[in-house]
C-alpha positions in Angstrom: 0.0 0.0 0.1 1.5 3.3 -0.7 1.3 6.0 1.6 -1.9 8.0 1.4 -2.3 11.6 3.4 -5.2 13.3 4.3 -5.2 16.7 6.0 -8.8 18.4 7.1 -9.0 21.4 8.7 -12.5 23.2 9.7 -13.0 26.8 8.1 -14.7 28.7 10.9 -17.2 31.6 10.2 -14.2 34.6 11.0 -12.2 32.8 8.8 -11.1 33.3 5.3 -10.9 29.9 3.6 -8.1 30.3 1.5 -5.9 31.4 4.6 -7.2 27.5 5.7 -5.8 26.1 2.9 -2.6 28.1 2.8 -1.7 26.8 6.5 -2.1 22.9 5.0 -0.3 23.7 2.5 2.5 25.1 4.4 3.3 21.9 6.3 1.5 19.7 3.3 2.2 19.1 -0.6 -1.1 17.6 -1.7 -2.3 16.4 -4.6 -5.7 18.0 -4.7 -8.2 20.4 -2.4 -11.7 19.4 -1.8 -14.8 21.3 0.5 -17.0 19.6 2.3 -19.9 21.4 4.0 -21.3 19.8 7.1 -24.6 22.3 8.1 -22.8 25.6 8.6 -19.5 24.5 8.5 -17.0 23.9 5.5 -13.9 21.5 6.1 -11.3 21.5 3.4 -9.5 18.5 2.7 -6.5 17.9 1.1 -5.2 14.4 -0.1 -1.6 13.4 -0.9 0.1 10.5 -2.1 3.7 9.2 -1.3 6.5 10.1 1.0 6.9 13.6 -1.8 3.5 14.9 -0.2 5.5 14.7 3.4 8.8 16.4 2.3 7.5 19.8 4.0 6.9 18.4 7.0 10.0 16.5 7.3 12.1 19.3 6.6 10.0 21.6 9.0 10.7 18.9 11.7 14.5 19.5 10.9 14.6 23.6 11.1 12.3 23.4 14.1 14.6 20.9 16.0 11.2 19.5 17.3 11.9 15.6 15.8 12.0 13.9 19.4 8.2 15.8 20.0 7.5 15.0 16.8 8.2 11.3 17.1 6.2 11.0 20.5 3.2 12.7 19.2 3.2 10.7 16.4 4.1 7.4 18.2 1.2 8.0 20.0 -1.4 8.3 17.1 -0.5 4.9 15.6 -3.7 2.9 15.0 -3.2 -0.5 12.6 -2.0 1.1 9.6 -2.4 5.0 10.0 -1.1 7.6 11.9 -3.3 10.3 13.3 -2.2 13.6 14.4 -3.2 17.1 14.6 -1.3 20.7 14.1 -2.2 24.0 15.4 -3.6 25.6 12.1 -2.3 29.6 13.3 0.9 28.2 13.5 0.8 26.2 10.4 -0.2 29.6 8.4 3.2 31.0 9.8 5.0 27.9 8.4 5.5 26.5 12.2 4.8 22.9 13.3 3.3 23.2 16.6 1.3 19.7 17.7 -1.6 19.5 19.7 -4.0 17.4 21.6 -7.4 19.1 21.3 -9.3 22.6 20.2 -8.3 23.9 23.5 -4.5 24.0 22.1 -5.8 25.5 19.0 -9.0 27.8 19.9 -9.5 28.3 15.8 -9.5 24.6 15.7 -6.4 22.3 14.6 -5.3 20.6 10.9 -6.0 16.9 11.7 -3.6 14.3 9.5 -4.4 11.0 8.7 -1.8 8.8 7.3 -2.0 5.7 5.4 0.4 3.3 5.0 2.1 -0.3 5.3 4.8 0.2 7.8 3.9 3.6 10.2 7.0 2.6 12.3 9.2 3.1 9.4 7.5 6.2 8.1 8.3 8.1 11.7 11.3 6.7 11.4 12.0 8.6 8.5 10.0 11.8 9.4 11.7 12.5 13.3 13.9 9.9 13.6 15.6 9.2 17.3 18.1 11.9 18.3 21.0 11.1 20.4 22.3 14.0 22.6 25.8 14.9 20.8 25.5 12.5 17.9 24.2 13.3 14.2 20.9 12.4 13.1 20.8 9.5 11.2 18.7 9.7 7.8 16.3 7.4 6.5 15.2 6.8 2.9 12.1 7.9 2.2 9.6 4.5 2.7 8.0 4.6 -0.8 
């Protein structure tokens, strides 16, 4: 099974849908976007395939030097062949990765990621390898 990534973010009434879309694209490179209407709410859904769609997230985790924290969040979100986690939408709009657990941590809502792949552990090792104080980061090849 190739890597399939779905990112969804709610568009609140006070938000500009283009900014929500930009927040997603700052951390992820989707193949396509769609808008889902649920009553009065809109949800922007972005879908991408392969490790290349995750290269922005891969790079940002290194630039921000948050590999260990990212690894912990992603590992705690593994359910079967899926990795589920949330990113703070406002931080993503600024090009910053900030993991969050719920809406309290992200007042305008979060971007929910669901990554489906054959080997979630290998994908996490590639995205956020374990670091050791004083030793270089071991780079793993992309998993697909």
